[in-house]
MARMARTI-220423 format. One record per residue (C-alpha): residue number from 1; x, y, z; residue in one letter. Coordinates in steps of 0.2 Angstrom, whole numbers, plus 2048, in hexadecimal, padded with zeros to 3 digits. Example, Ala and Ser with C-alpha at 12.3 -4.5 7.8 and 13.67 -1.06 7.14 Angstrom:
BEGIN
+-----+-----+-----+-----+---+
:   k :   X :   Y :   Z : r :
+-----+-----+-----+-----+---+
:   1 : 83E : 7EA : 827 : a :
:   2 : 844 : 7FB : 824 : s :
+-----+-----+-----+-----+---+
This chain:
BEGIN
+-----+-----+-----+-----+---+
:   k :   X :   Y :   Z : r :
+-----+-----+-----+-----+---+
:   1 : 800 : 800 : 800 : m :
:   2 : 80E : 80C : 804 : r :
:   3 : 816 : 809 : 7F3 : e :
:   4 : 806 : 80B : 7EA : f :
:   5 : 803 : 81C : 7F3 : c :
:   6 : 814 : 822 : 7F0 : k :
:   7 : 813 : 81D : 7DD : k :
:   8 : 803 : 827 : 7DB : w :
:   9 : 809 : 836 : 7E5 : y :
:  10 : 818 : 837 : 7DA : q :
:  11 : 80D : 837 : 7CB : r :
:  12 : 801 : 844 : 7D1 : i :
:  13 : 80C : 850 : 7DB : a :
:  14 : 815 : 857 : 7CC : t :
:  15 : 816 : 868 : 7C4 : r :
:  16 : 80E : 862 : 7B4 : d :
:  17 : 7FF : 85A : 7BD : m :
:  18 : 7FC : 86B : 7C6 : a :
:  19 : 7FE : 874 : 7B6 : f :
:  20 : 7F2 : 869 : 7AC : i :
:  21 : 7E6 : 867 : 7BB : g :
:  22 : 7E4 : 87A : 7BD : v :
:  23 : 7E3 : 87D : 7AA : l :
:  24 : 7D5 : 86F : 7A8 : t :
:  25 : 7CC : 876 : 7B7 : l :
:  26 : 7CC : 888 : 7AF : i :
:  27 : 7C6 : 880 : 79E : a :
:  28 : 7B8 : 877 : 7A7 : s :
:  29 : 7B2 : 886 : 7B0 : c :
:  30 : 7B3 : 891 : 7A1 : v :
:  31 : 7A9 : 884 : 797 : a :
:  32 : 79C : 884 : 7A5 : s :
:  33 : 799 : 896 : 7A3 : w :
:  34 : 79A : 897 : 790 : l :
:  35 : 78C : 889 : 78F : k :
:  36 : 780 : 896 : 795 : q :
:  37 : 781 : 8A0 : 785 : l :
:  38 : 773 : 89E : 779 : p :
:  39 : 77D : 895 : 76B : v :
:  40 : 789 : 88C : 775 : l :
:  41 : 77C : 884 : 780 : s :
:  42 : 779 : 878 : 772 : l :
:  43 : 78A : 871 : 774 : f :
:  44 : 78B : 86F : 787 : g :
:  45 : 799 : 872 : 793 : a :
:  46 : 7A2 : 861 : 78F : l :
:  47 : 7A4 : 865 : 77C : i :
:  48 : 7A9 : 877 : 780 : i :
:  49 : 7B6 : 871 : 78D : a :
:  50 : 7BD : 865 : 77F : l :
:  51 : 7BF : 873 : 773 : l :
:  52 : 7C8 : 87E : 780 : i :
:  53 : 7D4 : 870 : 783 : g :
:  54 : 7D7 : 86D : 771 : m :
:  55 : 7DB : 880 : 76F : a :
:  56 : 7E6 : 880 : 77E : a :
:  57 : 7F0 : 872 : 777 : q :
:  58 : 7FA : 87F : 76C : f :
:  59 : 800 : 88B : 77A : p :
:  60 : 803 : 87D : 786 : v :
:  61 : 80F : 876 : 779 : r :
:  62 : 818 : 886 : 775 : s :
:  63 : 818 : 88F : 785 : w :
:  64 : 819 : 881 : 792 : y :
:  65 : 820 : 871 : 78A : v :
:  66 : 82C : 879 : 77E : g :
:  67 : 83A : 86D : 77A : d :
:  68 : 83A : 864 : 78A : s :
:  69 : 837 : 852 : 788 : a :
:  70 : 833 : 850 : 79B : d :
:  71 : 826 : 85D : 79B : r :
:  72 : 81E : 855 : 78B : k :
:  73 : 81D : 844 : 794 : a :
:  74 : 817 : 84C : 7A4 : g :
:  75 : 809 : 856 : 79B : v :
:  76 : 804 : 846 : 792 : k :
:  77 : 803 : 83C : 7A2 : d :
:  78 : 7FA : 849 : 7AC : a :
:  79 : 7ED : 84C : 79E : a :
:  80 : 7EB : 839 : 79C : g :
:  81 : 7E8 : 837 : 7AF : l :
:  82 : 7DC : 845 : 7B0 : i :
:  83 : 7D2 : 83F : 7A1 : s :
:  84 : 7D1 : 82D : 7A7 : n :
:  85 : 7CE : 82F : 7BA : k :
:  86 : 7C3 : 83F : 7BA : l :
:  87 : 7B9 : 837 : 7AC : l :
:  88 : 7B4 : 829 : 7B8 : r :
:  89 : 7B0 : 835 : 7C6 : l :
:  90 : 7A6 : 840 : 7BB : g :
:  91 : 79B : 832 : 7B5 : i :
:  92 : 798 : 82C : 7C7 : i :
:  93 : 793 : 83D : 7CC : l :
:  94 : 788 : 83F : 7BD : l :
:  95 : 77D : 831 : 7C4 : g :
:  96 : 776 : 83D : 7D0 : f :
:  97 : 76D : 845 : 7C1 : k :
:  98 : 763 : 835 : 7BE : l :
:  99 : 754 : 835 : 7C8 : n :
: 100 : 74E : 823 : 7C8 : l :
: 101 : 73D : 826 : 7D0 : q :
: 102 : 739 : 832 : 7C2 : v :
: 103 : 73F : 826 : 7B5 : l :
: 104 : 735 : 817 : 7BC : f :
: 105 : 725 : 822 : 7BE : t :
: 106 : 723 : 830 : 7B2 : q :
: 107 : 72F : 828 : 7A6 : g :
: 108 : 72A : 816 : 7A6 : i :
: 109 : 724 : 817 : 794 : k :
: 110 : 735 : 81E : 78F : c :
: 111 : 73F : 810 : 795 : l :
: 112 : 73A : 803 : 788 : p :
: 113 : 73D : 810 : 77B : i :
: 114 : 74E : 814 : 782 : a :
: 115 : 753 : 802 : 782 : v :
: 116 : 74E : 800 : 76F : a :
: 117 : 756 : 810 : 76A : v :
: 118 : 766 : 80D : 772 : v :
: 119 : 768 : 7FB : 76D : t :
: 120 : 763 : 7FE : 75B : l :
: 121 : 76D : 80E : 759 : t :
: 122 : 77D : 806 : 760 : i :
: 123 : 77B : 7F7 : 755 : v :
: 124 : 777 : 800 : 745 : v :
: 125 : 784 : 80E : 747 : c :
: 126 : 791 : 801 : 74B : y :
: 127 : 78D : 7F7 : 73C : a :
: 128 : 78D : 806 : 730 : i :
: 129 : 79D : 80C : 737 : a :
: 130 : 7A6 : 7FC : 735 : r :
: 131 : 79F : 7FA : 723 : r :
: 132 : 7A7 : 80B : 71F : l :
: 133 : 7B7 : 805 : 726 : g :
: 134 : 7B8 : 80E : 737 : v :
: 135 : 7C2 : 805 : 744 : d :
: 136 : 7B9 : 7FB : 751 : p :
: 137 : 7BD : 807 : 760 : q :
: 138 : 7B8 : 817 : 758 : l :
: 139 : 7A9 : 80E : 751 : a :
: 140 : 7A2 : 809 : 762 : i :
: 141 : 7A6 : 81A : 76A : l :
: 142 : 79C : 823 : 75C : v :
: 143 : 78E : 816 : 75D : s :
: 144 : 78D : 818 : 770 : g :
: 145 : 78D : 82B : 76F : g :
: 146 : 780 : 82C : 761 : t :
: 147 : 775 : 81F : 76A : g :
: 148 : 776 : 824 : 77C : i :
: 149 : 77B : 835 : 783 : c :
: 150 : 789 : 83D : 778 : g :
: 151 : 79A : 842 : 780 : a :
: 152 : 796 : 83A : 791 : a :
: 153 : 792 : 829 : 788 : a :
: 154 : 7A1 : 82A : 77E : v :
: 155 : 7AC : 82D : 78E : m :
: 156 : 7A2 : 820 : 798 : g :
: 157 : 7A4 : 812 : 78A : l :
: 158 : 7B6 : 817 : 788 : s :
: 159 : 7B9 : 814 : 79A : g :
: 160 : 7B2 : 802 : 798 : s :
: 161 : 7BE : 7FE : 789 : i :
: 162 : 7CF : 7F7 : 78F : k :
: 163 : 7DE : 7F9 : 783 : v :
: 164 : 7F0 : 7F6 : 785 : p :
: 165 : 7FB : 805 : 78B : p :
: 166 : 802 : 808 : 779 : e :
: 167 : 7F1 : 80B : 772 : q :
: 168 : 7EB : 818 : 77F : e :
: 169 : 7F0 : 827 : 775 : s :
: 170 : 7E6 : 820 : 766 : e :
: 171 : 7D7 : 81D : 772 : k :
: 172 : 7D8 : 82F : 778 : a :
: 173 : 7D7 : 835 : 766 : d :
: 174 : 7C8 : 82A : 762 : n :
: 175 : 7BF : 831 : 772 : e :
: 176 : 7C2 : 843 : 76C : v :
: 177 : 7BD : 83E : 75A : m :
: 178 : 7AD : 836 : 760 : a :
: 179 : 7A8 : 844 : 76C : v :
: 180 : 7AB : 851 : 75E : a :
: 181 : 7A1 : 847 : 751 : i :
: 182 : 792 : 845 : 75E : i :
: 183 : 793 : 858 : 762 : a :
: 184 : 792 : 85D : 750 : i :
: 185 : 784 : 850 : 74C : m :
: 186 : 77A : 854 : 75C : g :
: 187 : 77A : 867 : 757 : t :
: 188 : 775 : 864 : 745 : i :
: 189 : 766 : 858 : 74A : f :
: 190 : 761 : 863 : 759 : a :
: 191 : 75F : 872 : 74D : l :
: 192 : 757 : 867 : 740 : a :
: 193 : 74A : 860 : 74C : e :
: 194 : 746 : 872 : 753 : i :
: 195 : 743 : 878 : 741 : v :
: 196 : 73A : 869 : 73A : l :
: 197 : 731 : 863 : 74A : g :
: 198 : 722 : 86F : 749 : p :
: 199 : 71F : 86A : 736 : l :
: 200 : 71D : 858 : 73A : t :
: 201 : 70C : 859 : 742 : g :
: 202 : 712 : 850 : 752 : l :
: 203 : 70B : 856 : 763 : s :
: 204 : 717 : 85F : 76F : s :
: 205 : 719 : 850 : 77A : t :
: 206 : 71D : 845 : 76A : q :
: 207 : 72A : 852 : 765 : l :
: 208 : 732 : 852 : 776 : g :
: 209 : 733 : 83F : 776 : i :
: 210 : 73B : 83F : 765 : t :
: 211 : 748 : 84C : 76B : a :
: 212 : 74C : 842 : 77A : g :
: 213 : 74D : 831 : 771 : a :
: 214 : 757 : 838 : 762 : s :
: 215 : 762 : 846 : 767 : l :
: 216 : 774 : 843 : 76D : h :
: 217 : 778 : 84E : 77C : e :
: 218 : 76D : 852 : 78B : i :
: 219 : 76F : 865 : 786 : a :
: 220 : 768 : 861 : 774 : h :
: 221 : 759 : 858 : 77B : a :
: 222 : 755 : 866 : 788 : v :
: 223 : 757 : 873 : 77A : a :
: 224 : 74C : 86B : 76E : a :
: 225 : 73F : 866 : 77C : g :
: 226 : 73F : 878 : 782 : a :
: 227 : 73B : 87E : 770 : a :
: 228 : 72C : 872 : 76F : f :
: 229 : 726 : 876 : 780 : g :
: 230 : 729 : 864 : 786 : a :
: 231 : 73A : 866 : 78F : v :
: 232 : 734 : 85A : 79E : d :
: 233 : 730 : 84B : 793 : i :
: 234 : 73F : 84E : 788 : a :
: 235 : 74A : 84E : 797 : t :
: 236 : 742 : 83E : 79E : i :
: 237 : 744 : 835 : 78D : m :
: 238 : 756 : 83B : 78C : k :
: 239 : 75A : 835 : 79E : l :
: 240 : 752 : 824 : 79A : s :
: 241 : 760 : 823 : 78C : r :
: 242 : 76D : 828 : 799 : v :
: 243 : 768 : 81A : 7A4 : l :
: 244 : 76C : 80E : 796 : m :
: 245 : 77E : 814 : 797 : l :
: 246 : 781 : 808 : 7A6 : v :
: 247 : 77B : 7F8 : 79D : f :
: 248 : 783 : 7FD : 78C : a :
: 249 : 794 : 800 : 795 : a :
: 250 : 793 : 7EF : 79D : i :
: 251 : 78E : 7E6 : 78D : v :
: 252 : 79B : 7EF : 782 : i :
: 253 : 7A9 : 7EC : 78F : s :
: 254 : 7A5 : 7D9 : 78E : i :
: 255 : 7A3 : 7D9 : 77B : w :
: 256 : 7B3 : 7E3 : 778 : w :
: 257 : 7BE : 7D8 : 783 : d :
: 258 : 7B7 : 7C8 : 77A : r :
: 259 : 7B9 : 7CF : 769 : n :
: 260 : 7C7 : 7DC : 768 : h :
: 261 : 7D3 : 7D9 : 777 : s :
: 262 : 7E2 : 7CF : 774 : a :
: 263 : 7E4 : 7BF : 77E : v :
: 264 : 7F2 : 7C0 : 78B : p :
: 265 : 801 : 7B5 : 78B : a :
: 266 : 7FA : 7AB : 799 : s :
: 267 : 7EB : 7A7 : 78F : g :
: 268 : 7DF : 7AD : 79C : k :
: 269 : 7D3 : 7BC : 797 : r :
: 270 : 7CD : 7C8 : 7A4 : t :
: 271 : 7BE : 7D3 : 7A1 : v :
: 272 : 7BF : 7E6 : 7A4 : s :
: 273 : 7B0 : 7E9 : 7AE : f :
: 274 : 7AA : 7FC : 7AF : p :
: 275 : 7A9 : 7FD : 7C2 : w :
: 276 : 7A6 : 810 : 7C1 : f :
: 277 : 795 : 80C : 7BA : m :
: 278 : 790 : 804 : 7CA : l :
: 279 : 795 : 815 : 7D2 : g :
: 280 : 789 : 81E : 7C5 : f :
: 281 : 77B : 813 : 7CA : i :
: 282 : 77F : 815 : 7DD : g :
: 283 : 77F : 828 : 7DB : a :
: 284 : 76E : 827 : 7D2 : s :
: 285 : 767 : 81C : 7E0 : i :
: 286 : 76E : 828 : 7EE : i :
: 287 : 768 : 838 : 7E4 : g :
: 288 : 757 : 830 : 7E2 : t :
: 289 : 753 : 829 : 7F3 : f :
: 290 : 75E : 832 : 800 : v :
: 291 : 755 : 843 : 804 : p :
: 292 : 763 : 84E : 80A : f :
: 293 : 76D : 849 : 7FA : i :
: 294 : 75F : 84D : 7EF : a :
: 295 : 760 : 85F : 7F6 : s :
: 296 : 772 : 861 : 7EF : v :
: 297 : 770 : 857 : 7DF : t :
: 298 : 772 : 867 : 7D4 : p :
: 299 : 782 : 86B : 7DC : q :
: 300 : 789 : 859 : 7DA : l :
: 301 : 784 : 859 : 7C8 : v :
: 302 : 78D : 86A : 7C5 : d :
: 303 : 79C : 862 : 7CD : i :
: 304 : 79A : 853 : 7C1 : a :
: 305 : 79A : 85E : 7B2 : y :
: 306 : 7AA : 868 : 7B9 : v :
: 307 : 7B3 : 857 : 7BB : v :
: 308 : 7AE : 850 : 7AA : l :
: 309 : 7B2 : 861 : 7A2 : g :
: 310 : 7C4 : 85F : 7A9 : m :
: 311 : 7C5 : 84E : 7A2 : a :
: 312 : 7BF : 854 : 791 : m :
: 313 : 7CB : 863 : 791 : a :
: 314 : 7DA : 857 : 796 : a :
: 315 : 7D5 : 84D : 786 : l :
: 316 : 7D5 : 85C : 77B : g :
: 317 : 7E7 : 861 : 781 : i :
: 318 : 7EE : 850 : 77B : t :
: 319 : 7E3 : 84E : 76B : v :
: 320 : 7EB : 849 : 75B : n :
: 321 : 7E3 : 854 : 74E : f :
: 322 : 7EB : 84B : 73F : a :
: 323 : 7E3 : 83A : 745 : a :
: 324 : 7D2 : 843 : 746 : i :
: 325 : 7D3 : 84A : 735 : a :
: 326 : 7D8 : 839 : 72E : q :
: 327 : 7CC : 82E : 736 : k :
: 328 : 7BD : 838 : 73B : g :
: 329 : 7B3 : 83A : 72A : r :
: 330 : 7AC : 828 : 728 : k :
: 331 : 7A7 : 828 : 73B : a :
: 332 : 79E : 839 : 738 : f :
: 333 : 795 : 831 : 72A : l :
: 334 : 790 : 822 : 734 : a :
: 335 : 789 : 82D : 742 : s :
: 336 : 780 : 838 : 736 : f :
: 337 : 777 : 82A : 72D : l :
: 338 : 773 : 822 : 73D : t :
: 339 : 76C : 832 : 744 : s :
: 340 : 760 : 834 : 736 : i :
: 341 : 759 : 822 : 739 : l :
: 342 : 759 : 826 : 74C : l :
: 343 : 74F : 836 : 74A : m :
: 344 : 742 : 82C : 73F : c :
: 345 : 741 : 81E : 74B : f :
: 346 : 73F : 829 : 75A : a :
: 347 : 731 : 833 : 751 : a :
: 348 : 728 : 822 : 74D : g :
: 349 : 729 : 81C : 75F : m :
: 350 : 722 : 82D : 765 : a :
: 351 : 713 : 82C : 759 : m :
: 352 : 710 : 81A : 75F : l :
: 353 : 711 : 81B : 771 : f :
: 354 : 70D : 82E : 776 : f :
+-----+-----+-----+-----+---+
């Protein structure tokens, strides 16, 4: 235990960790403020934090790292640790946002739709992406982000996928690429639904269900639901999909280990179980049924977004722009085609059941 603590202390208590920690905290706080602006509210704090981190990459390289190999390695290690560990903490804290009592009462009709939407979207998007030649890891991250809840789903599923140390940088690039694709896609389809929704003849409730069942980020569903005068039902429908993140993360973790992880020299395969998802469920239960916790839930959710924003900014600091430009186009097309099918399917479910 002493050696373990010493090892982590030496890794955390560094100048590079302090620098990246402060930088990502500032980026996250600025993103939380910027998301209140009318246009930027469609993107949400996590996407904005990622963009700030990507922009900060250049001054960090020129002013802080310079020609120092040690600082370059230190920045990479610090950013990797923040994006990895704070991601899990943020996902757990985000569980306080999920009120299970509301979902299993007011949203009881939404849950079967959420199961169908998430399952079909992930399967269809992954199949299209693979047919287009997208590599499996990027394909499953884009599929999860499209089907579940945008950036948070990408990061949650990524945390469930175990890769060798030499593939960590590629995995980080895939995370950023998937988040960027879903951010653009979600904004496009949120605007499309807001404009086209009133022309379809659907009721405000049906439009709210369609928005919650088809749009990618929570911010997108809330914005569209507000435009239709159905923000409550749109949010409940969206949170029903968020709940599916737990089950999707577990299933995808097992599937990935069986189909894409190399068998160790010992011949024994170990499954990487996403334990932090149990924390997500635990936080949901506590936030729903413990009265004094419910009174501070908004503050806990705010902290969750700050922590997740730091993880996103850390990802942006180390992103490989060349890799994104080279690999992102086909994944974007797969998500775009799937999003069209998803919007039509969600509208059909809304017409049938609401």
